[in-house]
C-alpha positions as CSV (number, residue, x, y, z in Angstrom):
1,M,-18.9,52.7,99.9
2,R,-16.5,55.3,98.7
3,M,-12.6,54.6,98.6
4,T,-10.3,57.2,99.7
5,R,-6.8,58.1,98.2
6,F,-5.2,56.7,101.1
7,E,-7.1,53.4,100.7
8,S,-6.4,53.4,97.2
9,V,-2.7,53.8,97.5
10,K,-2.8,51.1,100.3
11,S,-4.5,48.6,98.2
12,F,-2.1,49.3,95.2
13,L,1.0,48.9,97.7
14,E,-0.5,45.6,99.2
15,G,-0.9,44.4,95.7
16,L,2.5,45.0,95.0
17,V,3.7,43.4,98.0
18,V,3.0,39.5,97.1
19,G,4.7,36.6,98.9
20,G,5.0,36.1,102.5
21,G,2.1,33.9,102.3
22,G,0.1,36.8,103.4
23,D,2.1,37.2,106.4
24,A,1.2,41.1,107.8
25,V,4.9,41.4,109.3
26,Y,6.3,40.8,105.8
27,R,4.1,43.3,104.2
28,V,4.7,45.8,107.1
29,V,8.5,45.3,106.8
30,L,8.5,46.1,103.0
31,C,6.2,49.0,103.1
32,A,8.7,50.3,105.8
33,L,11.6,49.7,103.5
34,L,9.7,51.5,100.9
35,F,9.4,54.7,103.2
36,C,13.0,54.4,104.3
37,F,14.0,54.3,100.7
38,L,11.9,57.4,99.7
39,S,13.0,59.3,102.9
40,L,16.8,58.9,102.0
41,R,15.9,61.4,99.2
42,F,15.2,64.4,101.4
43,P,18.5,66.6,102.5
44,Y,20.0,65.4,105.9
45,L,18.4,62.1,106.1
46,F,20.8,60.2,104.2
47,D,23.7,58.6,106.4
48,L,26.2,56.2,104.7
49,V,27.2,54.8,108.1
50,S,23.7,53.8,109.2
51,F,22.3,52.8,106.0
52,A,24.3,49.8,105.2
53,P,23.5,48.1,108.6
54,F,20.0,49.0,108.1
55,L,19.6,47.4,104.7
56,V,21.5,44.1,106.2
57,F,18.9,44.1,109.3
58,A,16.0,44.7,107.1
59,I,16.4,42.6,104.2
60,L,18.5,39.4,105.2
61,P,15.9,38.4,108.0
62,L,13.4,38.3,105.3
63,F,15.4,36.5,102.8
64,L,16.5,34.1,105.7
65,S,12.9,33.6,106.9
66,L,11.9,32.6,103.2
67,F,14.7,30.4,102.8
68,L,14.3,28.4,106.4
69,S,10.4,28.3,105.5
70,R,11.2,26.3,102.1
71,L,13.6,24.4,103.8
72,L,11.6,23.3,106.8
73,D,8.3,22.8,104.9
74,G,9.5,20.2,102.5
75,S,12.5,17.9,102.3
76,L,15.9,18.5,101.1
77,V,15.2,16.9,97.9
78,A,12.2,18.9,97.0
79,F,14.4,22.1,98.1
80,F,16.9,21.3,95.4
81,S,14.5,19.8,92.9
82,A,12.8,23.3,92.8
83,F,16.2,24.7,91.1
84,V,16.1,22.4,88.2
85,P,13.2,23.7,85.7
86,S,10.8,21.1,84.3
87,G,11.8,19.8,80.9
88,T,15.6,20.1,81.6
89,P,17.8,17.3,79.9
90,V,18.8,14.7,82.4
91,W,22.4,15.3,81.5
92,I,22.5,18.9,82.0
93,A,20.6,18.9,85.3
94,P,23.3,18.7,87.7
95,F,24.9,21.9,86.0
96,V,21.5,23.7,86.2
97,C,21.2,22.9,89.9
98,M,24.6,24.1,90.8
99,A,24.0,27.2,88.7
100,E,20.8,27.7,90.6
101,T,22.0,26.9,93.8
102,L,24.9,29.6,93.3
103,S,22.2,32.2,92.2
104,Y,20.4,31.4,95.4
105,L,23.4,32.1,97.6
106,V,24.4,35.2,95.8
107,R,20.7,36.6,96.0
108,P,21.0,38.0,99.6
109,V,24.2,39.7,98.8
110,V,22.8,41.4,95.7
111,L,19.6,42.5,97.7
112,V,21.7,44.5,99.9
113,I,24.5,45.6,97.8
114,R,22.5,46.8,94.6
115,P,20.3,49.6,96.8
116,F,23.2,50.6,98.9
117,V,25.5,51.3,95.9
118,N,22.9,53.0,93.7
119,L,21.2,55.2,96.4
120,S,24.5,56.0,97.8
121,M,25.8,57.3,94.4
122,G,22.6,59.2,94.2
123,A,22.6,60.8,97.3
124,M,26.4,62.0,96.7
125,G,25.4,63.0,93.3
126,G,22.8,65.3,94.7
127,Y,25.4,66.7,97.2
128,V,27.7,67.6,94.6
129,L,25.0,69.4,92.5
130,G,23.9,71.2,95.5
131,L,27.4,72.5,96.1
132,L,27.2,73.7,92.4
133,V,24.0,75.8,93.0
134,F,26.1,78.1,95.0
135,R,28.1,78.9,92.1
136,F,25.8,78.5,89.2
137,S,22.0,79.2,89.5
138,W,20.9,77.1,86.7
139,A,22.2,74.0,88.6
140,I,18.8,74.1,90.5
141,F,17.2,72.6,87.6
142,F,19.4,69.4,87.4
143,L,19.0,69.2,91.0
144,F,15.4,69.2,90.7
145,F,15.4,66.7,88.0
146,L,17.9,64.5,90.0
147,F,15.3,64.4,93.0
148,F,12.6,63.0,91.0
149,Y,14.9,60.8,89.2
150,E,16.3,59.4,92.6
151,V,12.7,58.9,94.0
152,F,11.9,56.8,90.9
153,V,15.2,54.9,91.4
154,A,14.1,54.2,95.2
155,V,10.8,52.9,94.1
156,V,12.3,50.6,91.5
157,H,14.9,49.1,93.8
158,W,12.0,48.7,96.6
159,F,10.3,46.9,93.6
160,I,13.4,44.7,92.7
161,V,13.7,43.9,96.3
162,C,10.1,42.7,96.7
163,N,10.2,40.6,93.6
164,I,13.4,39.1,94.4
165,L,12.0,37.9,97.7
166,S,9.0,36.7,96.3
167,F,10.9,34.9,93.5
168,S,12.8,33.2,96.4
169,E,9.7,32.0,98.1
170,D,8.9,30.4,94.8
171,H,12.0,29.0,93.7
């Protein structure tokens, strides 16, 4: 059986999206998030007012579902004991648990703020460079470079979101 390019890209993306217990909805939402991150790199598709609520409504339900599944599948003691790595000395375990709990509580904020700030700054930088093209024709080379750089940044942020959500499921 011969594998097409689309099937190979699809299997590559499915291999990157780990976690969620193999849930198809989880994978579809993360692939849609990748598509949205990449589509923001094209002119006239970026809207600062609608991008922030999109991130909140796309990423926070994923995090909350992973949080609730961890909390409801086991006991409260098992949930907090996962915050303390094995081999931690007993006298430092409460502090490690508090630090890991704080890290767990800050995680959804980081999942929303980091892509918002970085992708917004990239879009605004592209806008400014686009204005420079009208005055200096050589600026189009920087604009071309910035486009591919921003595509790379969008893929990296999608990868970070996938990994943090996968880490949230395990820890």
